[in-house]
Structures are given as C-alpha cells and as structure tokens.
Phi, psi and omega in degrees: 000130179298147176280088184285139180252146172249127183248120185236108177286147177227136182241319182237107190300312185298330181272323192256328197296317186295309185291329178290324175290329174298313177298320178301312178305317178293318184286326179297322180296341175266005175099003175283156174247127190247134176244124180232132186184178176304148191304312183294331175295318179294315181300324180293345181274347183306321186269001186242343182238152177191153343289154183221153173242123180263118178266101187283145181255013174146142181278131173234117181303131178088352180241310186294328181305315180293320178297315182295323178297320179296317178299313180297317181299328182260017179058031174274171179240133183261129172235135182255120172232088189294135183282342182228037186277007185233323183269110187212175174285166185304327181272005177058035183295324180295318180300322182298327179277328183273350176235065179285171176303321179304323180297315179294328178293323189266328189274146174285318176222143176233113181269128175245154191285328186204173181293327178299318179295319181294319179300319180297314180294324180297325177294330177280349179079020184266332188280161176202202183295345179285343189272128181234125173281115188237342196071200180218134182305329179307321182273322176309321184284005173267354179287155186308326185296332187250350191296339178296344173306333187259013188301326182292314181292322178301317182294315181300312180294320180299316181288328187271318191251344183056222181277145177195158171269132183256120178251121182250138180232157186222038187267047184288344179268325180263355180221041184287143182299336181266354175099166185294323184295322176296315181298314182295319181292320185283329188247355187298334177272350182255327184235114186295321182256046187298323179297319180296321180292322178299314181291324178295318178303317179296326176290324179295322177297314177302320182292318177298321179291320178293321177300316176300318180296320178292323177298319181291324184283326190251354184222174174259010186292146168270145184239130169248121179256128177240104176287169174292147181304331182269358182282162173277104188283343185298331182298326179284313181300321181293328180285327191237016184300331185264001184246115185289349180270358173245128179242125177260114189217133174231020179288147174062184177287158177289339187302309179296335175291319176297315182299321182275353181283159174286315175200173187237136174239138181206170169275290174208055187275150169302325184295344173295327176296314179298322177296320181293319175304322183275359175081017179280151168289128186238126177246139174250134173241124183224151176295321177191172180257129173215120184296343176276354183235343186252126177287140196284304185302315179298326176296318186284337177269010187239157165273122195255138176234148177242006180222129185296320180298320177300315182295314179298318180296322177297313181299319183292323191248002182235131177292145176301128180253153175302146181302137175300160184297104181254005185301323180300319178293315183296327179282314186293320186256339187233002176054047186308322186278004182255154174265094189299312183296322177297318179296312184296315182295319179300315182293321178295320176297324176295324176302313181299315181299324183277355180232039186294337183277351178294124181224126173203131181286146173287143169265161183289133173274107186271355186310316189296328186298319182237017187294323182293318177297315180297317181293322176295321178292322181294325181297321179295316180294317183291334177301332178270329191266318190267128183277170183299318178303316181297317180296318179295318177306310180295317182297317181293324184277320186238028173295143182067016172272092184204172186297320180301312181291321180298314178298315181300312182292318181298319178296321177297314179300313179298317180295316181295324183269010178059036175254141171288164182283099182257010190256147165250121181249118185247130174272105181284314168204183188292349181243009185209131182225147180240132177239129179205173180294148171274122179262117181279000000 
C-alpha cells in the first residue's frame, strides 16, 4: 500500500488546531501520514510528496484556482471541508461563492455542513455524487462524549477566573488589525456589501463596549471579552485597562471559556453556535436587524436584544432559563446528529482504496537542514519589511502553533480515547509539522 499523505493547512490556531489534530490522530491509525502547517508551507509540499490528499478549508476566488491547478499538476487529490460553511446570511450568499462549480469539477469529495446548504446548492445545480452532508468536526467535538478533551483548560480557567459573563465579538471586518483599506481590498470581490458590513461592525463594537460598561455599573458580574483573532484588540483594552472586572482574553480555544461562563453574549458570532451546542444560555445584542448584515444561524439560536439597557435589565431581573429549543437549527445547518469525523475519515479511506494504483515517490524535504539558519536570516529581513500590525495579526491568528502545543493536544486526545502514544511528531520548521506512526 502506498504511503498516503494528508495535507492540512491551518490559519487560526484557536479555532482549527484541536479538531485538525483529532482528524490527524484518527487518520494516522489507518496508516496515513499527516502534515499540518501554514498554508504556503503546505502548498510547497504538493511537488515533493506523493500520493497526497489536500483537505481544502474554503474556496477563494482568484486564489483557489491556482492551488487547484497545482494539485492536479502533481497528481494530488482535492477534498473540500469548508471552514466557514455553516454560518451565513439568510440568503446563503456566502455559500454560493464558497462552493462554485469549479470546486465540484476539481474535488473528489465536497463536505457540506448541513441539509440546508446542500438543498441550496442543489437548486444552483452544483451538487452531485461528490457532495456529502457531514457536519463539521469542530462542532462534533462539543458533544458530551468528547468534551473531556478540554478538561485541562477547563480546570485552569475555573480556578483562575471563577464565575464570569462571556462576551464574544466578530468584528474582524470593521475592526481589523490591518485597517479598513486592507479589508476593502481583500474582500471586495468576495463580499458585495463590504463597506456596509464594515460600518455595521463599528456600531457593534460601540454597543459591546457600552454593554460592558452597563454590566459593570449595574451588576457584580466579572466580564470576559473575546474579540475575533483578526480584530484590533487594543480598542477593548484601552476602554477597560483600569477595570479589574473586565478581562480581554484570546488564550486557548474558546470552548473551555464557554463551558466555564455563566452565559454568553454576542452580536452574531459563530461561537454562539458552539455555545448552543454546549447548552449555554445565549443572548444576542445588535444595533438593529438587517438580513443583509446579520448572519442567520447565530441570530436564531439566541434571545435577541437591540438595546443594551434592556439586556442588562433582563440579566438583573430574570433567572437563567434553559436554552430554547435550538435543535432544528443545529440539525439543519450543522448536522448535530451526525458523527462528522467518522463520515469524513470513512470517505478519505475510500478515496485511498479507489486510487491504489497511484504511485509517486517522495522527494526530500530539505527545509529542516537549513531551516534554523534560514529563519534567523528571515527575521532580520522581516524586521525591515513587516510592520507591527502584520506581526500582531500573525501572532493573534497563529499564536501557540508550535511543537509543545501540538504534543500537548495530541496527548490529551490519546489519553481521552484510551490510546497509547503511537505518534511521531516532527517539527520540519516552525510553520510545518509531520505526524505519523512510530515504526518499531
């Protein structure tokens, strides 16, 4: 049997690393060799490894076409597992752009999060036998069977912060660390009303800040604010730097923070879905409702307020109630009742079985030989080329993507699943890691 490789790009550590390492662990036990790393590092492997399956995290017009061409040129296999395939506007306009006909032409399998998304794509005439409703492992790992994976982080937060209200924000377009001009240039071809969304985000930030102030003035609650990884966090820190009851924190995954919180407040964040999966009471605070500006599923799983005073008054005078029945939304858009990892792994294994004749020798990966020298040289060059905002942006998105964290999470997964440590984890360079079986 050929030594098949799985190539997994990673962009936002806190959101992606845990579930991607979980998938790696499952696939390694089936004999696959897994590479996880920064996108450009993974793309560089296309011409050096074979045979391989690339698990794409989303189609981007003007970028993905070249990537797909490289995969095809190097006899690789494309599988789509979209990172943002469930949280969308009511008309599913984002899904329409992230699942174009080209994706279905190029991919061996296309995983969609729920039946609503598949029905929408069927009306567009894009889906076929390649399309699988799978849900997403990121949400599957929130079910009671798996939540013990986070026990160490849950304990740390519980001992350090005790009770708190968790406020989640998603204003990466209106409060981006790189500024509005970058956002408009980067997203104008992907989001038609990008300027309107930027302005709406700015209103959401003002509302969140005022809400925090009201909570501090009218209650005894401690508040933890978690901005989006691409946001400028300083705007929150500047407002609340002198108040010990407000904590601006993006450490670890958001999951243990949700679990330890009393309840969750957000505008229209994906993390509201995660809170709903975990059975938390979820409140949404918005300046106003506009279906062109507000993402639909997070709004539907929340009790919604349009005035900060009304929300604070409700918190003060109303006992926490069990979350309303949100299961229809979680099933329709996120396939709550499915075992996502099992579905994805089974399909990947079938791809290997159907391509047993694919043969291509690995070329030597030379990064490690000179990576330390190269990286030290790059640091000097980058100190002149890369501005402070770019460095902060990278740190916020890929903080803790390192060998120590990968080993820690992998050990947690193995311990929870009652597996002995059968993995060899190799750091090829600081942005690329290889996980495979230990051969005795």
